[in-house]
C-alpha angles and dihedrals in degrees: 000000000000109000129206122206107208097158104088092136087068095048135330130227111258115258113245092235090052091051090050091050091052093046090055090053093047092051101039109029117066103153132098113246089227094057120102100216125090094271090054092046090053090051091047091051091053091047092050093047092051092047092049091049094052094042091051092052096050096040105248138112117270089237089060094061122091120189116223140171092265147299097313093055091044091053093046092047093049095048100040095038095052098034092056092045092049092046088067086064093050094260106131103146121101128191125201138145135258091240098060124121114268089247085071101032096048092045090052089050090051090051090048088055087056092056104276119130118234133201115192110198123212124239128218127248090282094049095255121147113223113234086211090058089050093053092045091054094055115112132181091266097045108129106163140031121191121190125158121239097224129002118248094212103044104015091234113159118220127220091253098162093053093046091047092053090052091050094050093045087061095041094249126143116245124210123189125194101215096167094120095035101056109100093020102058125042108247122202112173091187087069104032118085092231130130100188131020130182126215139178129198101215094066092068104041095282128120126291118246100041131091142146141229125210111214116182111233090230099065135083113252138170123200121249095206125049130198125078129022097256120140091023089303091298098106118021119209138079110288120248095240099182092045093048092048089049090049091053091050092048092053091047092053092044095050093048093052103031098112095048092042093052092052092049095045090049088056092050094048096046092045091051091051090048092051094047091050089051093050099041098039133236115325095005095100120061121182113219115214139039114324094220112010095069144109114266097234105048128077123171111194137176119224097209111224096017119090119231097243093052092049095047093048092051093046090052092049088055092049098256116134114209135142145225091226138294115023088218089071095047112147092027117127091202117109118248112288088208094058091043089053089052089058096230120165122277089244092058093040094054095048102043122130127177120219120186128181138203148121112018097019119118138186087251089057089056092053095045094045090049089058088055091051088052088056090048093051091049091052094048094046092053 
């Protein structure tokens, strides 16, 4: 059976050049970057080169970049590290939105259980956070605002620059979860009013299990992990050298091909929507998310009259990989908290499926997969 991977928002296939870069590290570098002998110095040199490469491409200083195990750790580290540091200044109020990834929402809840106050802002029907709502929620003890750059379930892009300017105008730290955005949106931290930003390698054809956190040198911060003095004592633990080198390579490839990739992914996404509209009939497909402010590779659509579980099971039987939302909630029977926050109808909520495209997908794949969906629809309708 020919299989079609349309779940790149969950995780992307590793790029061949990234895999080769990592293999070279695995087979040639055996030292610990914290060791003082020649093997350690070689490892340290590779670590520094990778850090410099990533920092240069996202517009920050190398010293402001902390390597982590992925997006979840980066989000947790950013929120806990800054919240605890700010609490020593009497700043114990946190603002976030109802459409954030659970790595942010659950961490905020945990902090609330430790005595912090939390305001969860609503989003509109497209999943957009209103900058006006952010400013209205600010209180004298607000110390941290956390809003994601682009949503992993709908692809909706937030007005990050405007929100960041509001935060800084009030002397508040601003964290951005850019896990889904990196590789799809140009990021220049020299220009963005952002204090902390989370990244993960496996969303842009890099390896799973490695991420990064930008922490501006100007802000108070306490480490989440304790132990050795790695990462300037901000994240203890031996660095994942092969993963970090692969991450650097993935960002390099992504930056060099971003314009062309966006144009092609837009074609794939729009053609898929066109095909689904043709197969389902007028008014039976509804796209969830912003029509313009969105990532090129993600489309969340409701198949009106067909419940999500039925559709996903049938897609899988036909060899098409899709999702009901975040991979981090796989196995959950609960409807998407993002779509609930957007206030869409129960009919749309119960029939929503996320498709996301990327490396390896072709326009021919879209046509062939659409034929399989036609078979699925015929089976369901009977």
